[in-house]
DRENMAR-621299 format. One record per residue (C-alpha): x, y, z; residue number from 1; residue in three letters. Coordinates in steps of 0.05 Angstrom, whole numbers, plus 5000, padded with zeros to 4 digits. Layout:
// residues N
<marnu><east>X</east><north>Y</north><up>Z</up><i>NUM</i><aa>ALA</aa></marnu>
...
***
This chain:
// residues 110
<marnu><east>4360</east><north>8916</north><up>6828</up><i>1</i><aa>MET</aa></marnu>
<marnu><east>4285</east><north>8927</north><up>6825</up><i>2</i><aa>ARG</aa></marnu>
<marnu><east>4272</east><north>8867</north><up>6780</up><i>3</i><aa>SER</aa></marnu>
<marnu><east>4312</east><north>8820</north><up>6824</up><i>4</i><aa>ARG</aa></marnu>
<marnu><east>4285</east><north>8767</north><up>6870</up><i>5</i><aa>SER</aa></marnu>
<marnu><east>4319</east><north>8741</north><up>6933</up><i>6</i><aa>ALA</aa></marnu>
<marnu><east>4310</east><north>8680</north><up>6978</up><i>7</i><aa>VAL</aa></marnu>
<marnu><east>4332</east><north>8688</north><up>7050</up><i>8</i><aa>ILE</aa></marnu>
<marnu><east>4331</east><north>8628</north><up>7097</up><i>9</i><aa>THR</aa></marnu>
<marnu><east>4332</east><north>8639</north><up>7172</up><i>10</i><aa>GLY</aa></marnu>
<marnu><east>4296</east><north>8705</north><up>7159</up><i>11</i><aa>ALA</aa></marnu>
<marnu><east>4253</east><north>8707</north><up>7222</up><i>12</i><aa>ALA</aa></marnu>
<marnu><east>4304</east><north>8744</north><up>7264</up><i>13</i><aa>GLN</aa></marnu>
<marnu><east>4374</east><north>8771</north><up>7269</up><i>14</i><aa>GLY</aa></marnu>
<marnu><east>4418</east><north>8776</north><up>7207</up><i>15</i><aa>ASN</aa></marnu>
<marnu><east>4366</east><north>8742</north><up>7163</up><i>16</i><aa>GLY</aa></marnu>
<marnu><east>4311</east><north>8791</north><up>7181</up><i>17</i><aa>ALA</aa></marnu>
<marnu><east>4359</east><north>8850</north><up>7172</up><i>18</i><aa>ALA</aa></marnu>
<marnu><east>4381</east><north>8825</north><up>7104</up><i>19</i><aa>ILE</aa></marnu>
<marnu><east>4309</east><north>8814</north><up>7083</up><i>20</i><aa>ALA</aa></marnu>
<marnu><east>4288</east><north>8884</north><up>7104</up><i>21</i><aa>LYS</aa></marnu>
<marnu><east>4348</east><north>8915</north><up>7070</up><i>22</i><aa>GLY</aa></marnu>
<marnu><east>4336</east><north>8879</north><up>7004</up><i>23</i><aa>PHE</aa></marnu>
<marnu><east>4262</east><north>8896</north><up>7006</up><i>24</i><aa>ALA</aa></marnu>
<marnu><east>4279</east><north>8970</north><up>7019</up><i>25</i><aa>ALA</aa></marnu>
<marnu><east>4323</east><north>8967</north><up>6957</up><i>26</i><aa>ALA</aa></marnu>
<marnu><east>4263</east><north>8943</north><up>6916</up><i>27</i><aa>GLY</aa></marnu>
<marnu><east>4283</east><north>8870</north><up>6913</up><i>28</i><aa>ILE</aa></marnu>
<marnu><east>4225</east><north>8820</north><up>6917</up><i>29</i><aa>LYS</aa></marnu>
<marnu><east>4240</east><north>8774</north><up>6976</up><i>30</i><aa>VAL</aa></marnu>
<marnu><east>4220</east><north>8703</north><up>6993</up><i>31</i><aa>ALA</aa></marnu>
<marnu><east>4232</east><north>8687</north><up>7066</up><i>32</i><aa>LEU</aa></marnu>
<marnu><east>4238</east><north>8620</north><up>7101</up><i>33</i><aa>ALA</aa></marnu>
<marnu><east>4244</east><north>8599</north><up>7173</up><i>34</i><aa>ASP</aa></marnu>
<marnu><east>4215</east><north>8550</north><up>7223</up><i>35</i><aa>LEU</aa></marnu>
<marnu><east>4188</east><north>8607</north><up>7266</up><i>36</i><aa>LYS</aa></marnu>
<marnu><east>4126</east><north>8629</north><up>7228</up><i>37</i><aa>MET</aa></marnu>
<marnu><east>4101</east><north>8680</north><up>7279</up><i>38</i><aa>ASP</aa></marnu>
<marnu><east>4167</east><north>8717</north><up>7276</up><i>39</i><aa>ALA</aa></marnu>
<marnu><east>4172</east><north>8708</north><up>7201</up><i>40</i><aa>LEU</aa></marnu>
<marnu><east>4103</east><north>8738</north><up>7191</up><i>41</i><aa>GLU</aa></marnu>
<marnu><east>4124</east><north>8798</north><up>7234</up><i>42</i><aa>ARG</aa></marnu>
<marnu><east>4183</east><north>8809</north><up>7188</up><i>43</i><aa>VAL</aa></marnu>
<marnu><east>4136</east><north>8805</north><up>7128</up><i>44</i><aa>ARG</aa></marnu>
<marnu><east>4089</east><north>8855</north><up>7160</up><i>45</i><aa>ASP</aa></marnu>
<marnu><east>4146</east><north>8904</north><up>7172</up><i>46</i><aa>GLU</aa></marnu>
<marnu><east>4169</east><north>8897</north><up>7100</up><i>47</i><aa>ILE</aa></marnu>
<marnu><east>4099</east><north>8908</north><up>7073</up><i>48</i><aa>GLU</aa></marnu>
<marnu><east>4087</east><north>8967</north><up>7120</up><i>49</i><aa>ALA</aa></marnu>
<marnu><east>4149</east><north>8999</north><up>7089</up><i>50</i><aa>ALA</aa></marnu>
<marnu><east>4122</east><north>8988</north><up>7018</up><i>51</i><aa>GLY</aa></marnu>
<marnu><east>4157</east><north>8923</north><up>7000</up><i>52</i><aa>GLY</aa></marnu>
<marnu><east>4130</east><north>8854</north><up>6986</up><i>53</i><aa>THR</aa></marnu>
<marnu><east>4150</east><north>8787</north><up>7017</up><i>54</i><aa>ALA</aa></marnu>
<marnu><east>4131</east><north>8715</north><up>7005</up><i>55</i><aa>PHE</aa></marnu>
<marnu><east>4139</east><north>8674</north><up>7069</up><i>56</i><aa>VAL</aa></marnu>
<marnu><east>4139</east><north>8599</north><up>7083</up><i>57</i><aa>ALA</aa></marnu>
<marnu><east>4155</east><north>8553</north><up>7140</up><i>58</i><aa>LYS</aa></marnu>
<marnu><east>4217</east><north>8513</north><up>7121</up><i>59</i><aa>LEU</aa></marnu>
<marnu><east>4263</east><north>8464</north><up>7154</up><i>60</i><aa>ASP</aa></marnu>
<marnu><east>4325</east><north>8469</north><up>7109</up><i>61</i><aa>VAL</aa></marnu>
<marnu><east>4348</east><north>8402</north><up>7135</up><i>62</i><aa>ALA</aa></marnu>
<marnu><east>4289</east><north>8369</north><up>7099</up><i>63</i><aa>ASP</aa></marnu>
<marnu><east>4307</east><north>8360</north><up>7025</up><i>64</i><aa>PRO</aa></marnu>
<marnu><east>4236</east><north>8348</north><up>7003</up><i>65</i><aa>ASP</aa></marnu>
<marnu><east>4211</east><north>8411</north><up>7039</up><i>66</i><aa>ALA</aa></marnu>
<marnu><east>4268</east><north>8451</north><up>7009</up><i>67</i><aa>ALA</aa></marnu>
<marnu><east>4251</east><north>8427</north><up>6939</up><i>68</i><aa>LYS</aa></marnu>
<marnu><east>4178</east><north>8445</north><up>6948</up><i>69</i><aa>GLN</aa></marnu>
<marnu><east>4197</east><north>8513</north><up>6975</up><i>70</i><aa>PHE</aa></marnu>
<marnu><east>4240</east><north>8526</north><up>6913</up><i>71</i><aa>ALA</aa></marnu>
<marnu><east>4181</east><north>8507</north><up>6869</up><i>72</i><aa>ILE</aa></marnu>
<marnu><east>4134</east><north>8552</north><up>6908</up><i>73</i><aa>ASP</aa></marnu>
<marnu><east>4182</east><north>8611</north><up>6906</up><i>74</i><aa>VAL</aa></marnu>
<marnu><east>4192</east><north>8604</north><up>6831</up><i>75</i><aa>LYS</aa></marnu>
<marnu><east>4117</east><north>8604</north><up>6820</up><i>76</i><aa>GLU</aa></marnu>
<marnu><east>4106</east><north>8664</north><up>6866</up><i>77</i><aa>ALA</aa></marnu>
<marnu><east>4167</east><north>8706</north><up>6849</up><i>78</i><aa>ARG</aa></marnu>
<marnu><east>4197</east><north>8679</north><up>6785</up><i>79</i><aa>GLY</aa></marnu>
<marnu><east>4271</east><north>8664</north><up>6778</up><i>80</i><aa>PRO</aa></marnu>
<marnu><east>4314</east><north>8677</north><up>6839</up><i>81</i><aa>VAL</aa></marnu>
<marnu><east>4377</east><north>8719</north><up>6828</up><i>82</i><aa>SER</aa></marnu>
<marnu><east>4401</east><north>8723</north><up>6901</up><i>83</i><aa>ILE</aa></marnu>
<marnu><east>4405</east><north>8667</north><up>6952</up><i>84</i><aa>LEU</aa></marnu>
<marnu><east>4423</east><north>8680</north><up>7025</up><i>85</i><aa>VAL</aa></marnu>
<marnu><east>4432</east><north>8613</north><up>7061</up><i>86</i><aa>ASN</aa></marnu>
<marnu><east>4427</east><north>8641</north><up>7131</up><i>87</i><aa>ASN</aa></marnu>
<marnu><east>4389</east><north>8586</north><up>7167</up><i>88</i><aa>ALA</aa></marnu>
<marnu><east>4426</east><north>8550</north><up>7222</up><i>89</i><aa>GLY</aa></marnu>
<marnu><east>4426</east><north>8530</north><up>7294</up><i>90</i><aa>ILE</aa></marnu>
<marnu><east>4468</east><north>8562</north><up>7349</up><i>91</i><aa>ASP</aa></marnu>
<marnu><east>4467</east><north>8518</north><up>7409</up><i>92</i><aa>ARG</aa></marnu>
<marnu><east>4516</east><north>8562</north><up>7447</up><i>93</i><aa>GLY</aa></marnu>
<marnu><east>4582</east><north>8541</north><up>7475</up><i>94</i><aa>GLY</aa></marnu>
<marnu><east>4646</east><north>8524</north><up>7440</up><i>95</i><aa>ALA</aa></marnu>
<marnu><east>4647</east><north>8504</north><up>7367</up><i>96</i><aa>THR</aa></marnu>
<marnu><east>4687</east><north>8444</north><up>7345</up><i>97</i><aa>THR</aa></marnu>
<marnu><east>4718</east><north>8444</north><up>7276</up><i>98</i><aa>LEU</aa></marnu>
<marnu><east>4709</east><north>8379</north><up>7239</up><i>99</i><aa>LEU</aa></marnu>
<marnu><east>4746</east><north>8354</north><up>7179</up><i>100</i><aa>SER</aa></marnu>
<marnu><east>4695</east><north>8338</north><up>7125</up><i>101</i><aa>VAL</aa></marnu>
<marnu><east>4716</east><north>8300</north><up>7063</up><i>102</i><aa>PRO</aa></marnu>
<marnu><east>4712</east><north>8342</north><up>7000</up><i>103</i><aa>GLU</aa></marnu>
<marnu><east>4668</east><north>8290</north><up>6965</up><i>104</i><aa>LEU</aa></marnu>
<marnu><east>4615</east><north>8298</north><up>7020</up><i>105</i><aa>PHE</aa></marnu>
<marnu><east>4616</east><north>8374</north><up>7012</up><i>106</i><aa>PHE</aa></marnu>
<marnu><east>4608</east><north>8368</north><up>6937</up><i>107</i><aa>LEU</aa></marnu>
<marnu><east>4549</east><north>8321</north><up>6945</up><i>108</i><aa>SER</aa></marnu>
<marnu><east>4513</east><north>8371</north><up>6989</up><i>109</i><aa>VAL</aa></marnu>
<marnu><east>4526</east><north>8431</north><up>6944</up><i>110</i><aa>VAL</aa></marnu>
***
């Protein structure tokens, strides 16, 4: 896995940070994205202190233009990406409502 590169969104805390640290410990080059740059930089510093490397960038995954630029920046910095962890999201607390989403909409997003 040492020649692999991974992108992890929502990597500033919680599961995203844990995944990033685990991948880096396994020798995978990681590119980390989140809106919380201070926390993201702390994750990068922990990875680098343990001997890994991490590319970090502020990213709002809901902004298609920003996501496209992030992908370009990652490819330039890390080369091709072999692992993608789409972990970014918002938890506003409380109950979750399940919505029916037309398949065509889902396919247009993916």
